[in-house]
N, C-alpha and C positions, 0 to 999 in steps of 0.2 A: 330690514330689521322688523321683528314682530312687534306690533303696537302693544303698549301696556294695557292690560285688562282694565275695564271700567271699575271704579270704586263702588262697592256695595253700599248704597246710601243708608240702608237700615243698620248695617254693621257699623258704619262710620258714626251715625247718630247715637247708637248705643254706647260706643266707646267714648265719644265726646261727653255725653250725659253722665257717664260714670266718673270721668275725671273732674267734671264740674261739681258733682256731688262731693267727691273727695276734697275738692278745693274749698268748698264753703262749709265743710264740717266744723272748722273752728268756731263759726258763729253759732252752730247748734250746741256744741259742748259748752260754749261760754254761757249760754242760758242756764246751765246746770253748775255754775261755778260755786254755788253754795253747798253742793253735795260733795262729800269726800271722793277723791279720784278712785280709790279702791272700790267704793260702792258703785260708782258709775261703771267700772270695768265688770264687776260681778253681774250687774243688770244687763250690760251689753252681751255678756256670755249667755245668760239664761234666755233672754228674749231672742237672741240670734239663733240659739239652738232650736228653740220652739219653731221659729219661722222657717229656718232652712230645712230642718229635718221634716217638718210638716209638708213643706213644698215637695221634697224628694219622695216622701212616702205616698203622697197623693199622685205624683206623676209616675213613679216606678215601683211602688211597694217597698219592700226591704231588700230587694235584689241589689241595689247600689251599694249597700253596706257589705254584703257578702263578697261582691265583686271587688270592691276596693281593698278589703282586708285579706283577700286571697293571695295577694302578692307577698313574697318573702320580705320580712322585716318592716313592712309598711306600718304596722301598728306602732312599733318603737320609734320609727322616723316621725310619724305624726304626733307622737307624744312630745318629741323634741321640738317640732314646729309649733305645737300648741303653747309650749312654755315661752318660746321666742315671741310669738305674736301677742301673747298676753303681756309680756314685758314691754313690747313695742307700744301697745295700746296704753299701758300704764304711764309710760314716759310721755307719750303724746298728750293724753288727757291732762296729766299734771301740768305740762307746759302751757296748754291752752287756758286752763283755769287759774294759772298763776302769771298770766301776762307775758308769756314767752312764745307767742305764735310765730314771730319773725325767725327766731332761732330754730323752731320746729320745722318751718318751711325750708330752711337751709339744709336740714337733714335729708329731705326728699329731693333736693337739687343734687346733693352729693351722692345719693344712693345709686344711680345708674353707673357712676364711675367706680364705686366700691364693687359693684357687680362685675365690672371689667377686671379689677384686681383679683377677685375671688376666682374668676374664670381662669386667670393665668396661674395663680398660686396653688389652687386646689384641683382644677379640672385639666390643667396642662394646656390650656388654649394659648394661642399666639396672637400678639398684637402687631399691627402695622405701625408705621411711623406716626400717622395722624392720631391713632388711639393713644400711643405713649405720650404724645405731645399734650393731649387733652388731660391725661392723668397728671402729668407734671404741672400744668397750669392750675388744675384744681388743688393740688397739694400746696402750691404757693398761696392760693387763696385761704386755705384752712390755716396755714402757718401764720399768715398775716393776721387773721382774726385772733389766733391764739396769742401771738406775741404783742400786738398793739392794742387789742381790745381788752387786755387784762388777764384773761385765762382761756384755756381751750374751750371751744364750743361743745361742751360735753353733751348737751341735749341733742344737738344735731348729729354728733358722731354716734351716740347711742341709738338714735332712730335709724340712721343710715346703715350701721353695721348689723343691728338686730334684724332689720327687714331684709338685708342682703343675705344673711345666713338663713333666714326663714325661706327666702326664695330658693336658695341652694338646696335645702332639704326637700322642699316641695318639687324641685326639678328631679332630684334623685329618686324620690318616692314615686313619681310618675302617676299621680292621682289627679283626676279632673278637679278644677277649681272649686265647684260647688260641693261635691261630695267630700272633698278634703276639708273644706271649712266646716261642714256638718260634723265630721268625725272629730275635728279639733274642738269644736264646741261641746260635743258629748264628753270628751275627755275632761274638759274643764268644768262641766256642769255641776258635778257633785261638790267640788270645792267651793264653787261660787254660791250654790244653794246653802252650804254649811255656813259660809261667812255671812250671808244675808240673814240666815236664821239666828246666828249669834248676835248680829247687830240689832235685830229686832228684839231679842230677849233682853239685851243690855239697854235698850232704849236709845241707841245712838244712830239708828238707821233713819234715813230721810224718807224712805218709801212708806206711804200710808200714814204720814204724820199730819195729814190735813191739807197739804199743798197738792191739790188735784193736778194742777198744771205740771208740776215736777214729775208726778207719777206718770202722766201721759208721755212726757218727754223721755223718761227712762225706758218705757215700753217701746215707743217708736224707735228709739235709738238702736235697738236690736235689729229691727227691720232695715233701718238705714245702713247698718253694717253689711247686710247681705245684698241689698239691691244693687249697689254699684259693682260688686264682684260678679253678680249674675250678668249684668249688662256688659261688663268687660269681657267675660268669657264668651258671650254671644258675639261681641264685636271683633274680638281678636281672631276668631276663626274665619271672619269674612272680609277682612281688610289686610293689606300687606303689613308684615310685622315691623318693617322699617317705619311705616306710618304710625304704628302703635308707639314706637320708641320716641317719636317726636311729640305725639299727643300727650305723653305722660308728664310733660312739663307744664301742662295746663294746671294741674292740681297744686303744686308748690307755688306757682305764680299767683294763683287766686288766694292761697293761704297767706302769702306775703302781703298782698294788697289788702286783704281783710284785716291783718294785724295792724298795718300802718294807717290805713284810711278809715276803717270802721271801728277798730278797737283802741285806737289812739296810742299804739306802741311807738317808741322812738326808733329812729333809723339814722344813725350817725354817719358822718363821712367815712370813718374807719370801716364801718360795716359795709358801706356802699362799695369801697374798694375791694374788700374780700368777696362780696357777692359778685362783683363785676368779673373777678377772676374765674369764679365758678361758672358764670354765664358764658364767658368766652370759651372755657373748656367744653361746656355742653354744646356750644355752637360748632366747635371743631369736631366733636364726637358725632353730633347729629348729621353734619354735612358729609362726613366720611361714610356714615351708614347709608345715607341717601345715595351717595355716589356709587357705593358698592351694590346697592339694590337695583340701581339702574343698569348695571353691567350684567346682571343675571339674565334678563330676557335675551340680550344679545348673545350671551354664552350659550343659552339653551337653544336659540335658533341656529347657531353655528353647529352645535352638536347634532341637532336634528337633521340639518342639511347633510352633514357628513355621513349620517346613518342611511340617508335616503339615496345618495348618489354613489353607485358602485364604480370601482375602477375598471380598467379594460379587462382584467382577468376575472371580474366578478366579485372581488373582495372589497370590503368597505375600507376607506382610507382612515388612518388614525386622526383623532381630533387634536392636532398639534397645537392649535391656538387656544386650547382650553385654559382658563385662568386657574392657577393652583392656589391653595390656601396661603402659601407663603407670599404670594403676590397680592394678597388683599381680599380674596374671596371670603365671605363671612362664614365663620364656623357655625355648625348647627347647634342651636341653643335650646 
């Protein structure tokens, strides 16, 4: 059996750092809870655009923009993804600034399983028994929260589905992470500037009202939006994607802990049961992904050996023991 390749330490560190930053974001936005959520989003768009576009222009000139938009329909697809990510940001920041961090963290626990459903319903992918089991258990958890906690976890569902469909569009658009974020920010830049200008004229804007600390936090927030994504893009190319799938749970776990331990949000027994169902589902899903990723090196080694060992008449034998998709091999995502 071919030994598994060593994990790239720089890539692993970059991915972990990105998820940790995403995980502690609620603490950062909580410092801006006195600023209206819509204004935070507008500043996040403006400063993210300046930071990311500046980074790309310095590194590559404007070639990245022409290359990204040269593909058919990419502009329209990124318009749709920009609207979805702005909605996602809006719901998330509103949740954080209104004491709903725990429910927001649930959204990002659910998100990987929503991605699985979209893969089946939209992309025609097939699930094995373990994946269907994970989806079923997660559904039980969401129904438990909806029926016994009083009402459906709308914030969590809005975050999970908006980010899942955002990911679907970005997958179909086939644009690299950082240029894609730059184009999305440019699409939203004029509306964001217009809203900030209107708020300034009306005297309802928080930026420049004498609170220098808030102004600095709003500006840095744009950079913090981009940095984890850049680190994630760097890390995801250098470590196994199955490992990325497990690391992604760092962020919602830290969000949950931040909400309960640092921001003082309640966490009832009813919520604990619902979250436990989600965690069991994620455990089943992650274990299945890890198992399938461990089978790939063996499959590759067998196929390589089959190609290298000729039969008596000089022909190559067929790879009869190759694992098919229906038997659990991961679909290309």
